[in-house]
N, C-alpha and C positions, 0 to 999 in steps of 0.2 A: 590232750595230755592224759597220761595214766599215772596214778599215784599209788604206790604201795606203802601202806601205813597201818595205823591202829585207830580207825574212826570210832569215836565214842569212847575211847579208852579213858577212864577217869584220870585226871591229872596230866594227860598228854594232849596238848592243844596244838601240836604241830600241823596236823591235817587241817584243822579249822583256820588257822592263821594263814596258811598258804592259799586255801580256797578264798579267803577274804581278800587276799592280795590280787588274785585273779579277777574277782568281782570288781574291785576298785579300778581295774584297768579295762573294764567292760569286756572281759574275756569269758568264754564258757568255762564252767567248773571242770576240774579234772575228774576223770572216771576213777573212783577209788576202789582198790582191792585191799581187803583186810589180810594182814599176815596170817591171822588165825584160819581164815578160809583157805588161803593158798596152801598152807602147811598141812591142813587136814584133807586136801584133795577136793575141796568143794568148788574150787575155781581152777580152770585150766588156763594158765598164763599164755600158752601157745595159741589158744583160741581167742584170747582177748587182744593180744598185741597185733598190730597191723603194720604194714610197711609205712615208714615215715612217722611212726609213733615217737613221742617224747616220753620217756619213763623217768619218774622221780621216785627214788627209793628213800623212804624216811626211816627213822630209827625204829627198831623193833619195840623199844620202850619197855615199860615195866608191866607187862601183861603176863600173868601167871600161865595162861594157856599157851601163849606163844613161847614163853621160856621153856615149858615142858616139851613142846614140839621140837624146838631147836636142840634141846638136850637129847631127845630121842634120835633126831637126825644125825647127831654127832657121835652116837654111842659106839658104833663100829670103829670109826677112825680113832676115837680116844682109846679104845681097847688095843688097837694096833700099835699106837705109839706109847702105850704104858701110862697114860695120864689117869689121874684119879677120876672115877666116874661110875655110872650105873648102866645097866643094859637098857635096851630100848623100852621094853615093857615096863620096867621099874620107873624109868624117867617119866612115862606118861601117867603114872599113878602117884607121883610125888605130891604130897599135900602142900597147901599154901603155908609157908613159914616166913612171915614178913621179915625182910632184911637179911635173911640167911645167905651167905656166900656158898653156893653149891659147888658146881664143877665148871669154873670159867673156861678152862681149856676145851672141855667137851662142848660147851655152849658155842664157843668160837668156831670149832670145827663144823658144827651144824650150820651156823650162820654162813661160814665160808662156802660150804657145800651148796647152800641155797643161792648165794651170789653167783657162783660159777654155773649153776644150772640155768639161771637167768641169762647169763652170757651165751650158753649153748643154744638156748631158745632163740635169742636175738640173732645169733650168727646164721641161723637157718633162714632168716629174713634178709639175707644178703647184706647185712650191715647197715640197713636203712633205719633201724631203731637207734635213737640217740638217748643219752642219759644226762640228767643234771649232775649226777655223781656216778662215776664209772664203777661198776661192781668190783673190779680188781683193785681200784684205788681204795674203796671202802675196806676191803679185806686187808690191805696193807696197813691202813691207818689204825685198824683194830689189833695190829701186832706191833707193840711198842718197840721191840728190838729191831724189827725189820724197818719200820719207819725211821727210827733214829739212825740206822745204818745208811739209809738213802740220803737223809739230810746231811750227815757227816761227810759222805762221799762227794756231795755237791758243794761242800764248803760252807754250809749253813752253820751259824754259831749255835752249838748245842753243848750241854754239859758232857763232861767226860763220862763214858759208860764203862762198867766193869764186865768181864766175861760172865757167862751164865753161872749162877750158883744154885746149889741144890739143898742148902740148909744153912743154919746159923754159923756153925764153925767154919764152913767154907766161905761164907760171906765175910767174916772177920779176917780170915786169912787173905782174901782178895783185897780188902780194904787196906790192910797193912802193906801188901805188895805195892799198891797204888799210892800209898802215902796219904790216904783219905781217912779223916776221923768222923766225917759227917756225910751221910748218903740218904737218898730217897730210894726205897724199895717199892716197886709198883707191880701189881699183877700185870703180866704181859698183855692180857686181854681184858683188863678191867676198864671201867669208865666211872665218871662222877666220883672220884676219890675212893672207889671201892677197892679195899685191900691195900691202900697206900700206907706206908710206914716211913716216917721221917726219923732217922736214927742218928743220934749223936753219941760219940764214945770218947772216953778218956781213960787213962790207966786206972783199972779197977772200978770203972763206972760206965754205965750206959743209960741212955734215956730214949725211949721211943714214943713218938706222938702218932696216933692213928685213930681212924674212925671205927676200927675193928674191936668188937667186944668178944672176948673168949668165954664160952660157956662150956663147962666140963662135964665129964661122965655121960657119954663120950665127948671129946672136945669138938665143939662146933663154933663156927665163926659167923658173926653177924655185923652188918654195917649199921651205923646209926648216925644221927646228926650231931652227936656229942663227941668232941675230941677227947680221947683218953690218953693217959700217960702210963707207960709201964717202965719201971725202973729196976726191978729185980732181974738179974740176968736169966734166971730160970724162966721168967715170964716172957722176956724178949726172945729168948731162944725158942720157946714153945710157939710163939707167934710166927717167927720166920720159918721155923720147921714145918708149920702147918700151911703156910702160903707157898713155899718154894716148890713143892711137887706139882702145883698147877702152872708153874712157869712164871718167873719174875724177871723184871728188867730193873737193873740197879745203876744209878748214876750219881755223880757228885752233887751234893747239896749246894745250889747256887745261893750265895748271900744276897738276898733281895734288899733293894733300897727301902728306906723307911719314910713314911709320911704320916703326919697327924697321929703319932704314937703307935703306928702299926706298920707291918711290912706290907708290901704291895706287889701285885703283878697285873698283867693285862690279858684280857681276851679280845683279840682282834679278829673280825670276820672279813675274809677276802671274798670278793664276788667278781667273777670274770677276771681274776688275777690282780685286782686292785684292793687295797685295804679300804674298808667301808666303815661299818659300825664298830665301835670300841667301847669297852667298859673297863674301868679301873676297879680292882678288887682289893680291899683292905682287910687285914686279919691280925689279930693278936697272937695267933699261933702260926705254925709253918704251912698249914693247908688253907688255901684261900678260896676254895669253891664256895659260890654264893649260897648253895643249898645247905651249907653248914652254918648258916646264920651269920656269915660274914657281911661286911658292908660294901656297897658299891659307891663309887664316887665319879666325878667328872674327870676324864683323862687330862683335862687342862691343868688340873692340880699337879700332875706328874710332869707334863710338858713345861710348866713354868720353872721347874727345877733343872731342866735339861737345856743344853745348847741346841740351837736349831739343827746343827749337824748331827748331834746324837739322836735327836728325834727322827730326822730323815733317815738315819741308819736303821732305826727300828722298822720304819715303813719299807725300806729297801729289802730288809731281811724277810718281811712278810711277802713281798712280791717274789723274792727268790724261792721261798717255800711254795707259793702257789705255782710257780713255773715247773716245779717237780711233778705237779699233778694237773697237766693242761687239759685233761679230759673231764675234770671235775669243776663244776661251776663255783661252789662255795666251800670254804674251809674255816674252821674255828681254830685259831692259833693261840695257844697259851704261851706268853713270853714274859720273862722277868728282866727288869732293869736292875743291874747290879748296884751294890753300895757304891756311892760316888756319882751315880747318874750319868756315867759316860759309856758303859758297855752293857751288853744284854745277852740273853741266851733264850733260845726256843725250848720250851719245856715239853710241849706235846702238840700234836696236830689232831684235830677232832673232825671226823667225817660228818657228824651231826651236831656241830658246835654253833649252829646259827640261831638257836632259840635264845634270844636276848630280849626279854620283855621290856618294852618301853624305851629301848635304846634306838636312836635314830641317827641318820647321817643325811644331810640335805633334805630333811623332812620325811625321810623314808625309814621304815624298819627293815630288817634283813629280808623279809619275804617280799616286800614291795620292791626292794632293790634287785632281788633275784628275778622277779617277773619282768621288771623293766629291762634287765640285761638280756633276758630271753626273747623279748619282743620289742626291740628298740624302735620299730617303725609303727607300733600299734598306737 
């Protein structure tokens, strides 16, 4: 097995956890290729891959050198489609500016280019290389509008989405046309709540919750672990106007069920098409991501409030989502159970959503379950 990831990257334990799962099953370690080396040309993937190889593509993670290299790789494509960005040389010289939201569309175009280059290389090996996550699936899941469209067309329960908007005034107009007073605005290529805005409106009022901090002169956007509230229309408009040029996906705000004085949702990981590990996330605010210091809880707390049929419907929806990506072993599905505990909606599908520290199913964490699925006879 060959694994593309960020070995030794501080705070990124994905490679280590997967290698540990291989060792626990008495399997040889994966041969690791670092994103940084591949993007810098220090590794020739075509020379490393062999017929019959199994390739695992991990998250590029939060590695400044990798981020700069992907921005550089996407520079030409971003310029062609008019997205905000910088030229290749400038991208490679960008200083480390912790938490700053730079050019997410340009980053995505660079990452997509790498994914499809990997496909081209493997195609030359007569299709004998297999993937734990297919590159085309990864690229689609990093495009929220495209992923939402696929799920909607397949009949998956998803929130109502608005057409693309390019600024605050257009957003408010689209909301009025759709009869929506509350929406989530998400960077189309964002992850981990980066650039997410939960917007509630009423006549003469608006309130936005977000992890984004706006720093002026010139305006710069930063992610943080602190949830901020913007109430002045000038501030909300400035925020949306700054995010929209990078591409945003807007959908109806799903009213989430409440438990223990908080709103809740679920991260369910499917492996081999089956729901496996699940974590319940509790939050006092509209964003439930655990890295925002929200609480995790036992999903049994939620199941106890649902009928058996309602819970089975959640699991059936997860299987339905997984069926849309049969070439990909594991998916991280974010799903909200609506107020009343009877209905639900899929909020996002994450290509690299299997990092759930300490969460097990049948005595296995996600990585152990993945390895077991890959090697059932081992």
